[in-house]
FIKEDREN-795267 format. One line per 8 residues: number of its first residue (from 1); for each residue z, x, y of N, C-alpha, C. Coordinates in pm, whole numbers, plus 50000, padded with zeros to 5 digits. Layout:
% residues N
NUM = Z/X/Y/Z/X/Y/Z/X/Y | ... $
This chain:
% residues 460
1 = 49998/50066/49881/49980/49994/49967/50011/50106/50112 | 49913/50077/50187/49889/50162/50327/49971/50107/50447 | 50057/50162/50506/50140/50131/50584/50090/50162/50750 | 50104/50164/50862/50030/50193/50960/50140/50186/51085 | 50168/50305/51164/50262/50284/51289/50203/50199/51400 | 50257/50089/51430/50145/49999/51516/50246/50025/51631 | 50204/50067/51756/50233/50115/51853/50303/49983/51933 | 50203/49860/51908/50244/49746/51997/50382/49706/51911 $
9 = 50425/49703/51798/50507/49643/51732/50647/49726/51707 | 50616/49841/51735/50696/49981/51731/50797/50030/51628 | 50702/49973/51486/50709/50003/51343/50612/50034/51261 | 50639/50085/51107/50534/50083/51063/50506/49943/50968 | 50399/49887/50970/50389/49778/50922/50222/49782/50808 | 50269/49657/50711/50192/49756/50564/50059/49656/50646 | 49972/49760/50633/49801/49705/50699/49739/49607/50579 | 49690/49478/50681/49638/49394/50581/49523/49350/50717 $
17 = 49394/49392/50646/49263/49355/50753/49255/49232/50780 | 49147/49186/50899/49172/49005/50886/49064/48994/50826 | 48922/49063/50756/48833/49023/50652/48901/49116/50530 | 48914/49073/50420/48955/49138/50246/48841/49240/50284 | 48873/49357/50248/48798/49504/50220/48701/49524/50321 | 48736/49482/50439/48634/49514/50578/48764/49569/50707 | 48697/49657/50676/48856/49704/50871/48746/49756/50924 | 48760/49661/51069/48708/49738/51225/48782/49822/51285 $
25 = 48749/49929/51357/48805/49993/51458/48720/50064/51568 | 48840/50031/51674/48747/50098/51823/48871/50201/51805 | 48771/50296/51861/48895/50403/51922/48807/50477/52053 | 48896/50482/52193/48849/50534/52284/48797/50647/52339 | 48684/50687/52333/48654/50788/52318/48610/50897/52453 | 48545/50976/52524/48506/51067/52602/48464/51042/52748 | 48518/51097/52811/48451/51054/52985/48381/51165/53007 | 48192/51151/53023/48129/51262/52969/48064/51327/53083 $
33 = 48189/51443/53163/48129/51494/53243/48106/51669/53280 | 48211/51669/53140/48227/51843/53144/48257/51826/52977 | 48309/51942/52932/48309/52020/52814/48412/51962/52754 | 48438/51865/52653/48541/51834/52591/48648/51972/52543 | 48793/51893/52548/48872/51967/52560/48984/51971/52439 | 49090/52017/52414/49173/52024/52251/49191/51877/52254 | 49228/51860/52365/49287/51676/52339/49223/51592/52312 | 49060/51636/52348/48952/51524/52280/48950/51560/52110 $
41 = 48932/51738/52080/48928/51706/51998/49065/51707/51882 | 49185/51666/51906/49252/51597/51830/49216/51440/51836 | 49207/51364/51910/49113/51260/51882/49044/51248/51776 | 48900/51333/51818/48804/51331/51753/48884/51316/51590 | 48971/51415/51547/48974/51470/51415/49067/51390/51368 | 49145/51324/51453/49299/51245/51373/49194/51138/51323 | 49124/51068/51411/49041/50907/51366/48918/50974/51293 | 48896/51021/51286/48769/51077/51182/48877/51086/51033 $
49 = 49035/51164/51039/49110/51149/50908/49131/50994/50864 | 49143/50932/50985/49148/50788/50932/49066/50706/50897 | 48918/50738/50925/48801/50682/50898/48791/50694/50762 | 48810/50873/50709/48786/50869/50586/48852/50804/50494 | 49005/50824/50549/49112/50763/50421/49076/50609/50376 | 49044/50548/50517/49020/50388/50454/48910/50371/50391 | 48819/50447/50409/48706/50481/50289/48738/50474/50152 | 48839/50615/50126/48844/50666/50022/48930/50586/49954 $
57 = 49024/50451/50028/49064/50374/49970/49026/50241/49937 | 48868/50287/49982/48803/50138/49940/48759/50054/50028 | 48818/50094/50156/48785/49960/50230/48605/50031/50284 | 48562/49895/50333/48445/49920/50435/48457/49922/50564 | 48435/50031/50641/48488/50035/50782/48350/50069/50845 | 48408/49979/50992/48289/49996/51113/48381/50043/51228 | 48309/50162/51222/48404/50233/51327/48293/50250/51445 | 48404/50222/51568/48313/50229/51743/48371/50304/51772 $
65 = 48364/50458/51836/48360/50545/51908/48293/50560/52087 | 48332/50447/52224/48262/50472/52311/48265/50586/52395 | 48138/50590/52425/48128/50699/52563/48141/50650/52699 | 48229/50690/52767/48230/50653/52895/48136/50708/52998 | 48041/50671/53046/47932/50748/53111/47907/50711/53242 | 47962/50641/53297/48006/50627/53444/48148/50589/53464 | 48208/50657/53574/48322/50654/53653/48315/50768/53779 | 48410/50751/53889/48395/50853/53950/48393/51004/53947 $
73 = 48468/51023/53866/48439/51206/53854/48321/51225/53732 | 48221/51146/53701/48071/51197/53700/48054/51165/53816 | 48023/51082/53934/47943/51050/54001/47948/51202/54113 | 48082/51222/54105/48090/51355/54178/48051/51469/54129 | 48047/51493/54012/48036/51595/53914/47860/51594/53911 | 47802/51513/53926/47656/51506/53901/47607/51554/54040 | 47697/51480/54203/47642/51516/54325/47707/51677/54374 | 47764/51735/54304/47785/51884/54298/47684/51915/54254 $
81 = 47657/51917/54128/47551/51978/54084/47374/51949/54084 | 47396/51882/54174/47242/51825/54228/47169/51748/54097 | 47247/51685/54017/47137/51631/53908/47157/51468/53900 | 47099/51411/53835/47125/51238/53810/47213/51230/53742 | 47258/51170/53731/47413/51108/53668/47346/51129/53528 | 47235/51055/53472/47203/51036/53360/47175/51185/53316 | 47101/51305/53378/47080/51410/53277/47241/51508/53250 | 47357/51446/53342/47462/51514/53340/47512/51461/53224 $
89 = 47553/51313/53195/47600/51260/53077/47502/51295/52928 | 47381/51277/52968/47322/51345/52862/47332/51473/52771 | 47371/51564/52876/47358/51701/52868/47531/51729/52834 | 47609/51637/52829/47744/51653/52825/47746/51544/52651 | 47703/51458/52630/47709/51377/52514/47640/51471/52429 | 47556/51506/52427/47469/51662/52334/47620/51747/52306 | 47660/51798/52393/47746/51906/52347/47870/51844/52292 | 47925/51760/52340/48066/51679/52227/47989/51631/52092 $
97 = 47884/51601/52086/47857/51595/51941/47852/51726/51866 | 47757/51854/51959/47771/51950/51890/47969/52009/51852 | 48024/51994/51927/48132/52068/51930/48221/51962/51797 | 48190/51802/51811/48266/51723/51690/48200/51796/51582 | 48062/51783/51578/48007/51861/51407/48080/51943/51354 | 48079/52080/51482/48138/52194/51429/48290/52165/51376 | 48378/52071/51388/48496/52053/51357/48530/51975/51251 | 48388/51938/51208/48393/51860/51042/48433/51748/51083 $
105 = 48362/51663/51216/48414/51503/51240/48280/51443/51234 | 48287/51362/51144/48140/51286/51104/48092/51156/51238 | 48005/51143/51231/47969/51064/51372/48047/50920/51313 | 48047/50846/51422/48093/50720/51410/47981/50608/51373 | 48061/50468/51343/47897/50405/51253/47871/50343/51434 | 47938/50350/51570/47824/50310/51656/47920/50400/51796 | 47830/50434/51877/47876/50524/51992/47801/50481/52069 | 47833/50321/52160/47798/50267/52284/47856/50333/52415 $
113 = 47734/50314/52501/47760/50407/52619/47837/50294/52688 | 47891/50303/52782/47944/50230/52865/47818/50129/52937 | 47702/50183/53028/47629/50149/53099/47506/50084/52999 | 47530/50075/52894/47431/49999/52822/47513/49844/52768 | 47640/49806/52880/47731/49693/52831/47762/49662/52939 | 47684/49713/53093/47718/49613/53194/47745/49433/53181 | 47571/49421/53111/47569/49213/53082/47690/49181/53018 | 47727/49238/52896/47860/49204/52861/48007/49192/52919 $
121 = 48009/49323/53001/48099/49343/53086/48147/49237/53223 | 47994/49181/53253/47990/49127/53387/48027/48953/53288 | 47990/48932/53175/48043/48784/53128/48226/48792/53083 | 48288/48954/53052/48435/48881/53072/48470/48866/53220 | 48427/48928/53296/48521/48917/53420/48461/48778/53479 | 48369/48727/53439/48304/48600/53476/48410/48502/53448 | 48454/48503/53291/48562/48433/53190/48691/48455/53247 | 48726/48585/53305/48812/48593/53393/48862/48533/53474 $
129 = 48736/48512/53597/48767/48437/53698/48754/48282/53679 | 48699/48206/53568/48703/48109/53549/48865/48075/53480 | 48912/48114/53449/49031/48144/53382/49112/48167/53490 | 49131/48179/53616/49169/48247/53706/49276/48378/53726 | 49240/48477/53646/49286/48573/53650/49214/48643/53708 | 49119/48652/53773/49038/48741/53885/48986/48705/53960 | 49008/48796/54074/48971/48710/54236/48923/48829/54303 | 48820/48817/54435/48827/48910/54497/48871/48935/54613 $
137 = 48918/49096/54563/49005/49140/54677/48943/49186/54812 | 49004/49179/54943/48943/49208/55081/48862/49338/55110 | 48900/49396/55035/48734/49507/54984/48583/49500/54940 | 48576/49355/54879/48508/49329/54817/48487/49345/54666 | 48572/49417/54603/48616/49428/54450/48662/49333/54361 | 48651/49308/54238/48691/49223/54176/48804/49271/54109 | 48932/49169/54122/49056/49261/54083/49125/49137/53976 | 49195/49218/53881/49254/49136/53780/49393/49081/53817 $
145 = 49486/48951/53808/49586/48953/53871/49666/48963/53751 | 49691/49100/53721/49814/49093/53619/49905/49003/53632 | 50009/48949/53719/50112/48887/53714/50077/48728/53645 | 49951/48717/53657/49875/48568/53598/49876/48585/53457 | 49869/48661/53399/49887/48702/53220/50026/48749/53195 | 50068/48612/53103/50202/48648/53002/50201/48722/52886 | 50333/48853/52880/50324/48955/52819/50258/49074/52856 | 50198/49076/53027/50180/49187/53031/50296/49296/53029 $
153 = 50255/49454/52976/50332/49527/52925/50447/49556/52825 | 50353/49450/52730/50455/49435/52541/50356/49558/52513 | 50280/49644/52518/50224/49781/52456/50328/49872/52493 | 50349/49871/52618/50372/50013/52699/50537/50005/52681 | 50587/49830/52695/50721/49856/52639/50818/49811/52792 | 50713/49836/52897/50794/49813/53051/50795/49707/53087 | 50859/49608/53159/50870/49483/53262/50776/49529/53353 | 50766/49436/53452/50668/49423/53530/50758/49496/53677 $
161 = 50815/49484/53703/50972/49580/53783/50925/49742/53770 | 50931/49741/53633/50966/49855/53551/50793/49951/53640 | 50694/49865/53590/50567/49952/53616/50544/49919/53734 | 50564/49848/53793/50566/49857/54010/50628/49973/54023 | 50750/50025/53968/50854/50128/54007/50768/50230/54033 | 50676/50279/53968/50633/50408/53968/50543/50473/53820 | 50477/50354/53758/50372/50420/53635/50242/50450/53689 | 50149/50470/53654/50012/50471/53679/49948/50375/53755 $
169 = 50017/50368/53864/49915/50227/53927/49872/50246/54054 | 49708/50244/54060/49614/50249/54219/49679/50107/54309 | 49744/50217/54427/49807/50123/54523/49694/50121/54610 | 49635/49958/54638/49530/49976/54730/49570/49847/54785 | 49562/49843/54964/49621/49740/55025/49516/49614/55038 | 49388/49646/54984/49345/49498/54959/49361/49389/54852 | 49452/49475/54726/49459/49448/54619/49606/49272/54674 | 49620/49200/54608/49719/49084/54602/49862/49159/54578 $
177 = 49879/49251/54458/49982/49286/54390/49932/49449/54332 | 50039/49549/54397/50033/49685/54336/49968/49693/54161 | 50017/49634/54122/49980/49623/53985/49849/49574/53946 | 49782/49481/53997/49640/49425/53991/49528/49579/53995 | 49456/49540/53842/49360/49671/53845/49208/49596/53890 | 49137/49724/53918/48960/49656/53970/48917/49652/53803 | 48814/49542/53826/48757/49488/53724/48607/49562/53744 | 48515/49496/53888/48425/49548/53935/48406/49617/54080 $
185 = 48373/49699/54068/48364/49757/54211/48255/49748/54290 | 48267/49699/54408/48178/49686/54509/48134/49803/54534 | 47987/49800/54581/47867/49923/54577/47920/49986/54687 | 47930/50082/54740/47928/50158/54861/47798/50236/54897 | 47802/50271/55019/47651/50353/55085/47640/50486/55009 | 47711/50556/55007/47714/50673/54978/47728/50724/54850 | 47690/50604/54717/47660/50643/54614/47528/50601/54593 | 47502/50697/54465/47333/50654/54438/47327/50547/54353 $
193 = 47200/50489/54416/47136/50389/54351/47164/50328/54229 | 47190/50487/54109/47183/50447/54012/47315/50389/53928 | 47409/50364/53978/47534/50340/53967/47576/50219/54043 | 47451/50128/54089/47469/49967/54124/47386/49920/54055 | 47476/49784/54028/47381/49690/53933/47407/49548/53998 | 47346/49459/53996/47349/49323/53998/47452/49270/53961 | 47522/49138/54070/47650/49135/53944/47612/48941/54098 | 47712/48875/54021/47738/48721/54090/47851/48739/54257 $
201 = 47872/48906/54209/47958/48923/54312/47909/49010/54436 | 47817/49058/54413/47743/49147/54496/47693/49234/54418 | 47641/49391/54477/47592/49496/54367/47722/49584/54362 | 47737/49677/54252/47835/49728/54206/47839/49815/54090 | 47964/49796/54018/47979/49880/53893/48065/49865/53844 | 48127/49894/53721/48231/49848/53617/48342/49902/53679 | 48485/49910/53639/48612/49991/53703/48612/50033/53529 | 48686/50122/53495/48713/50181/53373/48773/50129/53276 $
209 = 48830/50044/53331/48891/49943/53202/48824/49814/53090 | 48773/49741/53183/48676/49671/53176/48555/49691/53032 | 48500/49825/53053/48387/49901/52955/48443/49891/52824 | 48582/49901/52776/48635/49900/52637/48642/49736/52571 | 48695/49667/52667/48655/49517/52639/48543/49466/52595 | 48476/49502/52698/48324/49466/52697/48267/49560/52518 | 48221/49649/52512/48171/49716/52386/48245/49674/52244 | 48393/49675/52296/48468/49633/52139/48420/49493/52105 $
217 = 48464/49403/52170/48415/49249/52132/48255/49223/52082 | 48172/49299/52178/48042/49299/52170/48011/49350/51971 | 48047/49454/51990/48046/49553/51840/48151/49507/51702 | 48256/49436/51762/48361/49432/51609/48393/49255/51664 | 48394/49193/51760/48407/49058/51772/48515/49077/51874 | 48596/48969/51939/48692/48965/51952/48827/48986/51970 | 48833/48997/51796/48980/48978/51753/48950/49107/51645 | 48992/49233/51670/48955/49334/51542/49104/49372/51502 $
225 = 49085/49478/51343/49192/49522/51324/49255/49668/51368 | 49210/49741/51398/49266/49871/51455/49191/49903/51582 | 49233/49988/51691/49219/49997/51864/49302/50148/51846 | 49246/50259/51868/49306/50377/51801/49279/50484/51961 | 49353/50576/51980/49327/50671/52096/49449/50725/52161 | 49452/50848/52239/49495/50920/52306/49688/50862/52333 | 49771/50937/52325/49895/50837/52361/49887/50811/52531 | 49827/50900/52590/49796/50921/52735/49724/50747/52780 $
233 = 49656/50695/52716/49601/50601/52714/49651/50437/52670 | 49818/50475/52672/49828/50332/52617/49940/50255/52730 | 49921/50327/52882/49916/50248/52940/49870/50358/53118 | 49774/50287/53152/49734/50127/53179/49645/50088/53107 | 49561/50179/53047/49413/50167/52961/49411/50043/52843 | 49497/50077/52774/49494/50020/52670/49587/49847/52687 | 49688/49897/52818/49773/49772/52841/49663/49636/52893 | 49561/49734/52960/49451/49680/53076/49342/49582/52965 $
241 = 49311/49676/52853/49262/49593/52753/49310/49492/52717 | 49413/49481/52660/49424/49334/52599/49489/49227/52679 | 49502/49248/52842/49500/49178/52933/49404/49095/52959 | 49277/49211/52975/49112/49143/52994/49074/49078/52847 | 49104/49139/52766/49045/49069/52615/49116/48945/52608 | 49243/48937/52589/49301/48810/52563/49298/48724/52679 | 49261/48758/52790/49228/48714/52890/49125/48600/52860 | 49009/48664/52865/48910/48615/52833/48861/48539/52750 $
249 = 48897/48578/52618/48886/48510/52524/49006/48402/52427 | 49086/48441/52518/49219/48306/52480/49231/48338/52310 | 49286/48470/52221/49294/48526/52112/49363/48641/52126 | 49426/48699/52026/49462/48776/51954/49349/48918/51976 | 49387/49020/52024/49294/49094/52043/49265/49199/51947 | 49380/49248/51917/49417/49366/51794/49560/49354/51715 | 49546/49391/51617/49601/49366/51511/49683/49485/51477 | 49652/49610/51518/49771/49760/51497/49657/49801/51613 $
257 = 49779/49844/51667/49735/49990/51794/49774/50108/51736 | 49671/50232/51731/49767/50356/51708/49740/50458/51826 | 49839/50531/51850/49810/50641/51935/49826/50777/51891 | 49743/50878/51850/49770/51015/51870/49870/51097/51970 | 49976/51189/51929/50039/51238/52041/49969/51317/52096 | 50056/51382/52225/49988/51473/52326/49995/51616/52262 | 49903/51683/52313/49831/51860/52262/49943/51940/52395 | 49995/52048/52385/50057/52130/52456/50041/52243/52389 $
265 = 50014/52328/52515/49977/52439/52500/50111/52552/52511 | 50160/52622/52411/50318/52735/52453/50382/52615/52504 | 50421/52526/52466/50512/52430/52477/50518/52359/52603 | 50411/52399/52691/50370/52327/52841/50242/52274/52818 | 50281/52125/52887/50165/52030/52938/50080/52083/52961 | 49906/52090/52875/49812/52101/52911/49725/52134/53076 | 49686/52166/53170/49660/52103/53235/49593/52194/53338 | 49462/52212/53400/49429/52256/53450/49455/52345/53563 $
273 = 49578/52250/53626/49659/52312/53738/49764/52436/53664 | 49815/52410/53497/49897/52547/53480/49799/52645/53463 | 49652/52653/53410/49559/52736/53373/49567/52800/53194 | 49647/52685/53165/49635/52684/53012/49552/52560/52953 | 49430/52513/53016/49306/52473/52994/49258/52479/52887 | 49200/52465/52782/49137/52497/52707/48987/52434/52640 | 48872/52488/52658/48743/52399/52571/48771/52396/52444 | 48707/52321/52338/48661/52331/52203/48597/52436/52230 $
281 = 48531/52470/52297/48405/52587/52265/48455/52684/52276 | 48548/52719/52348/48631/52833/52390/48754/52871/52294 | 48825/52754/52229/48879/52819/52107/48779/52826/52005 | 48676/52744/51970/48526/52857/51822/48511/52960/51901 | 48481/53014/51980/48507/53144/52008/48574/53263/51941 | 48721/53199/51911/48851/53265/51868/48895/53276/51720 | 48837/53163/51668/48907/53084/51583/48828/52987/51508 | 48796/52978/51333/48674/52956/51258/48680/52793/51287 $
289 = 48641/52681/51302/48652/52576/51345/48698/52472/51213 | 48735/52472/51114/48726/52502/50996/48941/52484/51046 | 48948/52603/51079/49093/52645/51118/49165/52545/51211 | 49066/52548/51288/49112/52420/51458/49123/52304/51325 | 49069/52271/51286/49083/52107/51211/49186/52138/51153 | 49229/52269/51024/49356/52219/50972/49431/52239/51057 | 49428/52309/51164/49571/52301/51233/49605/52145/51277 | 49530/52098/51331/49520/51970/51382/49622/51869/51314 $
297 = 49573/51855/51162/49599/51800/51052/49740/51807/51000 | 49767/51940/50991/49873/51974/50885/50024/51905/51048 | 49981/51889/51139/50057/51797/51204/50039/51694/51227 | 50154/51574/51220/50146/51452/51185/50072/51390/51330 | 50010/51302/51308/49883/51251/51460/49982/51168/51521 | 50120/51161/51525/50230/51113/51623/50284/51206/51696 | 50327/51316/51664/50369/51413/51688/50301/51466/51792 | 50384/51584/51932/50304/51650/51992/50264/51747/51868 $
305 = 50156/51834/51967/50058/51927/51916/50103/52047/51960 | 50124/52165/51957/50136/52270/52008/50073/52412/51981 | 49950/52420/52127/49881/52522/52068/49911/52594/52104 | 49892/52722/52009/49945/52925/52063/49864/52937/51975 | 49842/53113/51977/49754/53183/51935/49847/53255/51785 | 49960/53200/51785/50043/53213/51672/50020/53111/51600 | 49982/53004/51650/50022/52856/51529/49852/52894/51459 | 49761/52921/51569/49627/52933/51462/49608/53020/51394 $
313 = 49700/53182/51432/49689/53253/51327/49730/53182/51201 | 49869/53143/51228/49927/53105/51063/49853/52991/50997 | 49737/52965/51087/49657/52843/51026/49548/52855/50945 | 49516/52977/51022/49412/53061/50928/49447/53101/50813 | 49572/53166/50841/49642/53264/50700/49659/53142/50584 | 49720/53036/50614/49776/52936/50551/49628/52871/50476 | 49526/52869/50554/49401/52797/50473/49307/52907/50366 | 49369/53062/50460/49285/53130/50383/49385/53127/50230 $
321 = 49470/53090/50244/49536/53098/50071/49513/52952/50009 | 49428/52873/50084/49377/52763/49979/49259/52810/49904 | 49184/52896/50015/49000/52879/49987/49028/53054/49849 | 49142/53127/49874/49159/53188/49779/49205/53147/49621 | 49274/53086/49675/49288/52977/49526/49139/52946/49465 | 49077/52915/49535/48956/52809/49487/48828/52933/49431 | 48863/53115/49448/48732/53147/49449/48727/53145/49292 | 48621/53130/49216/48577/53150/49160/48544/53040/49065 $
329 = 48614/52955/49127/48578/52821/49083/48445/52724/49100 | 48368/52655/49010/48282/52564/49062/48282/52442/49177 | 48201/52368/49208/48203/52265/49304/48251/52145/49259 | 48346/52116/49341/48450/52005/49257/48376/51875/49228 | 48462/51805/49071/48412/51685/49079/48479/51584/49121 | 48482/51443/49007/48567/51337/49121/48737/51378/49057 | 48816/51323/49174/48919/51322/49193/49012/51250/49089 | 49125/51282/48975/49155/51204/48875/49305/51168/48985 $
337 = 49260/51015/49019/49389/50968/49075/49535/50909/49016 | 49529/50935/48856/49614/50923/48774/49737/51032/48775 | 49632/51170/48805/49726/51276/48800/49839/51313/48910 | 49951/51367/48885/50098/51424/48982/50046/51429/49138 | 49955/51507/49135/49965/51586/49266/49859/51470/49338 | 49774/51417/49289/49642/51296/49354/49797/51186/49381 | 49867/51148/49320/49943/50997/49335/50010/51027/49425 | 50113/51174/49455/50136/51225/49573/50107/51224/49692 $
345 = 49971/51288/49731/49878/51268/49807/49833/51103/49857 | 49807/51054/49774/49754/50868/49811/49906/50863/49878 | 49998/50876/49847/50135/50803/49873/50174/50859/50013 | 50119/50972/50042/50139/51046/50166/50060/50990/50298 | 49961/50970/50238/49841/50925/50320/49887/50803/50367 | 49911/50709/50238/49941/50559/50272/50042/50542/50368 | 50152/50650/50362/50266/50632/50470/50205/50681/50632 | 50106/50585/50651/50110/50626/50841/49996/50771/50830 $
353 = 49887/50779/50740/49858/50911/50754/49920/51031/50753 | 50007/51044/50634/50113/51129/50653/50046/51287/50613 | 49979/51347/50702/49920/51435/50651/49976/51582/50621 | 50109/51595/50687/50174/51712/50649/50224/51739/50526 | 50247/51616/50469/50308/51534/50311/50174/51579/50259 | 50077/51531/50279/49938/51583/50228/49908/51713/50199 | 49944/51767/50294/49840/51912/50319/49968/52010/50212 | 50127/51949/50208/50204/52017/50107/50118/52058/49979 $
361 = 50099/51914/49949/50078/51875/49782/49941/52035/49793 | 49845/51973/49871/49748/52102/49842/49800/52239/49821 | 49900/52273/49899/49931/52390/49872/50029/52421/49730 | 50094/52317/49700/50162/52301/49565/50082/52324/49461 | 49963/52227/49474/49800/52251/49361/49781/52416/49420 | 49755/52486/49512/49719/52591/49516/49784/52701/49409 | 49942/52678/49462/50044/52768/49370/50006/52741/49201 | 49982/52637/49192/50005/52637/49008/49881/52698/48992 $
369 = 49724/52636/49072/49617/52690/49028/49647/52866/49040 | 49685/52918/49101/49692/53036/49103/49773/53115/48987 | 49888/53065/48943/49941/53054/48786/49850/53037/48687 | 49812/52913/48687/49776/52867/48560/49595/52908/48561 | 49563/52939/48644/49356/52934/48663/49298/52826/48607 | 49410/52696/48592/49333/52592/48538/49215/52543/48602 | 49081/52499/48546/48982/52468/48643/49023/52270/48654 | 49079/52197/48628/49130/52077/48623/49179/52067/48746 $
377 = 49267/52169/48788/49380/52190/48882/49238/52242/49059 | 49174/52299/49019/49063/52352/49113/48980/52229/49140 | 48931/52169/49032/48868/52007/49089/48986/51971/49202 | 49102/51946/49169/49204/51846/49226/49227/51857/49368 | 49233/52005/49374/49193/52104/49501/49143/52069/49608 | 49024/52057/49524/48879/52059/49620/48861/51940/49639 | 48860/51866/49567/48855/51682/49604/48920/51628/49681 | 49086/51654/49659/49203/51609/49787/49150/51652/49880 $
385 = 49180/51812/49935/49082/51838/50047/48975/51820/50126 | 48911/51790/50042/48785/51710/50078/48792/51590/50132 | 48867/51440/50111/48920/51371/50189/48949/51425/50352 | 49006/51509/50349/49076/51558/50476/48951/51607/50552 | 48872/51668/50507/48753/51703/50571/48759/51884/50577 | 48851/51917/50451/48889/52048/50430/48811/52099/50319 | 48796/52239/50293/48794/52309/50144/48619/52329/50106 | 48545/52244/50194/48402/52245/50168/48310/52324/50156 $
393 = 48361/52482/50210/48243/52565/50197/48320/52640/50105 | 48164/52745/50045/48222/52832/49947/48336/52938/49966 | 48428/52915/49871/48555/53046/49896/48481/53164/49996 | 48361/53194/49927/48324/53366/49926/48290/53348/50097 | 48214/53219/50118/48185/53272/50261/48281/53192/50366 | 48361/53157/50325/48457/53097/50439/48596/53274/50452 | 48588/53342/50339/48660/53486/50354/48603/53568/50442 | 48506/53544/50398/48403/53627/50481/48331/53629/50614 $
401 = 48344/53528/50699/48340/53473/50770/48319/53521/50882 | 48251/53548/51022/48297/53677/51090/48266/53497/51234 | 48343/53550/51326/48331/53442/51458/48272/53503/51543 | 48223/53462/51639/48182/53492/51785/48247/53595/51853 | 48395/53592/51876/48429/53750/51888/48427/53863/51797 | 48381/53832/51692/48370/53933/51601/48241/54027/51615 | 48176/54000/51713/48048/54051/51735/48047/54240/51719 | 48143/54274/51772/48155/54374/51792/48198/54477/51645 $
409 = 48248/54389/51561/48301/54397/51434/48214/54465/51321 | 48266/54499/51197/48157/54545/51101/48072/54409/51036 | 47974/54437/51025/47873/54347/50901/47896/54337/50829 | 47842/54241/50733/47866/54221/50570/47831/54357/50486 | 47672/54391/50561/47622/54490/50505/47686/54630/50543 | 47764/54651/50612/47825/54771/50651/47977/54798/50599 | 48043/54686/50542/48120/54659/50447/48071/54690/50329 | 47991/54628/50276/47941/54673/50157/47951/54794/50130 $
417 = 47828/54897/50241/47836/55012/50190/47956/55071/50223 | 48062/55049/50274/48206/55119/50281/48259/55099/50165 | 48228/54963/50081/48333/54926/49925/48234/55015/49843 | 48117/55048/49820/48013/55119/49692/48070/55247/49770 | 48079/55316/49894/48149/55485/49873/48261/55489/49881 | 48362/55384/49876/48491/55409/49790/48450/55425/49645 | 48403/55339/49576/48379/55357/49458/48340/55464/49421 | 48258/55526/49493/48181/55623/49437/48305/55781/49467 $
425 = 48380/55776/49571/48483/55829/49593/48604/55832/49470 | 48640/55729/49401/48735/55698/49317/48614/55746/49185 | 48524/55708/49161/48450/55798/49038/48515/55947/49051 | 48449/56029/49156/48455/56161/49160/48608/56207/49237 | 48704/56082/49158/48827/56108/49195/48906/56186/49313 | 48766/56145/49441/48840/56203/49535/48934/56045/49599 | 49074/56079/49583/49134/55953/49558/49185/55939/49739 | 49170/56053/49798/49212/56065/49971/49140/56007/50020 $
433 = 48959/56032/50007/48882/55959/50050/48887/55793/50051 | 48910/55772/49904/48912/55613/49876/48984/55550/49947 | 49116/55597/49979/49228/55568/50038/49185/55519/50189 | 49118/55606/50227/49134/55648/50375/49016/55548/50431 | 48927/55495/50277/48832/55401/50348/48874/55255/50324 | 48966/55259/50243/49037/55126/50207/49127/55097/50394 | 49159/55235/50460/49266/55165/50536/49217/55156/50630 | 49097/55232/50662/48979/55197/50783/48903/55073/50788 $
441 = 48897/55005/50683/48840/54868/50651/48968/54812/50699 | 49083/54797/50647/49194/54693/50720/49218/54733/50863 | 49205/54830/50895/49232/54858/51030/49105/54753/51119 | 48991/54775/51052/48900/54660/51116/48924/54497/51074 | 49029/54499/51015/49034/54336/50996/48971/54280/50848 | 48929/54383/50749/48901/54362/50613/48992/54413/50533 | 49022/54317/50442/49109/54339/50361/49007/54342/50213 | 49034/54458/50109/48973/54475/49980/49067/54408/49886 $
449 = 49025/54379/49743/49105/54338/49675/49024/54319/49565 | 49063/54449/49459/49039/54498/49356/49095/54400/49244 | 49000/54431/49114/49018/54347/48992/48912/54421/48924 | 48962/54351/48805/48879/54375/48636/48692/54408/48678 | 48701/54248/48752/48509/54205/48807/48483/54337/48909 | 48569/54406/48964/48491/54483/49108/48585/54483/49211 | 48547/54501/49326/48622/54510/49426/48573/54347/49535 | 48649/54302/49570/48588/54166/49628/48634/54217/49831 $
457 = 48631/54139/49913/48642/54181/50031/48663/54049/50124 | 48739/54012/50219/48779/53903/50303/48849/53992/50442 | 48804/53865/50565/48838/53926/50671/48973/53845/50710 | 49052/53933/50775/49180/53910/50837/49211/53767/50921 $
């Protein structure tokens, strides 16, 4: 039985899909004006993991992750660059997809762009206006009347008074109440034509929150199973989505709300102002992409994730142990779900996607595999890890892989040549020379492993 921690209920709940056997999931995606950072990496990997486990559990899944391709930051960046908004967003969508693929993240079933769903947004705003939940502000923006929606604040767990006292509220004098938020922004003369759409309220563009209500309801229906995103979106974005969608459609919006924890860097909040802001591309120059994925997954998705070189180095060594255990075994066959390790793995994943315990099962398998060299255990290890998107490569290819930052290091051919020279030295009993070659390679980050079958190597 799968249980999920529901942010709305603030407890783990048994997962029961609305349609038996079919799960509908929506995740808030990226705003595409720059390269994706570590926080984006966590969202992509976490919900890729959720999707993988739902499918491995026998569910049919419809997974939607949106793309925000219109907002203030995008407009400013395009103007700074002297390029069209479409050119800017197309470029960073391509970069996002490259980063996601490197991290082993499968493409969602649908990746809607906000700009393709403006008619659906206008329909929802019209319904809200008809239900007396939307009004024209003094500056001609169309705003949502928060105090007219019963239950606002349920997701964040805050009263209207608490929210007004200092949460992330955009205070604009033209609004009826500081808590009210913009549904439709009236066109400004200094903004380009490509961000202006006709509407019953005059030309303009959508506010941020309305896009997800429109895209999710169009692709998944007005009531669906799971809505996910980063913890920073719980308020105001997700709170406002509930108000919009339920206010327009008159029914429950989402049954299970999932939020992944923040990413911290050396125990500090990641931010550009602190100078500890890293893009995925910067991290992948230093660390193998699978190491980064493993680092993300061995922490529980709701826990804070502390990024540091020490933690990534430890993740690399841990993943190396798993790959080393698989050396010499053929590709995986089907998982035996009745076997003890698989049962424990399933129990961990069914407990709110408990990857720390699931990864611990992988290490138990690796330890036993190293002791017994039982091919059946290798099948289990590779198969279970595959559900997490791990251990899919040939072990030797992983162990010998070089990174972009290793460009000045030894090539595979140079390493093999050193090994041949070491073998020749040992044959002539020049053990001092053989030891010197081993030590030189180790200094260069290359570990030699001798066995009856010969010498193999891996990178540290």
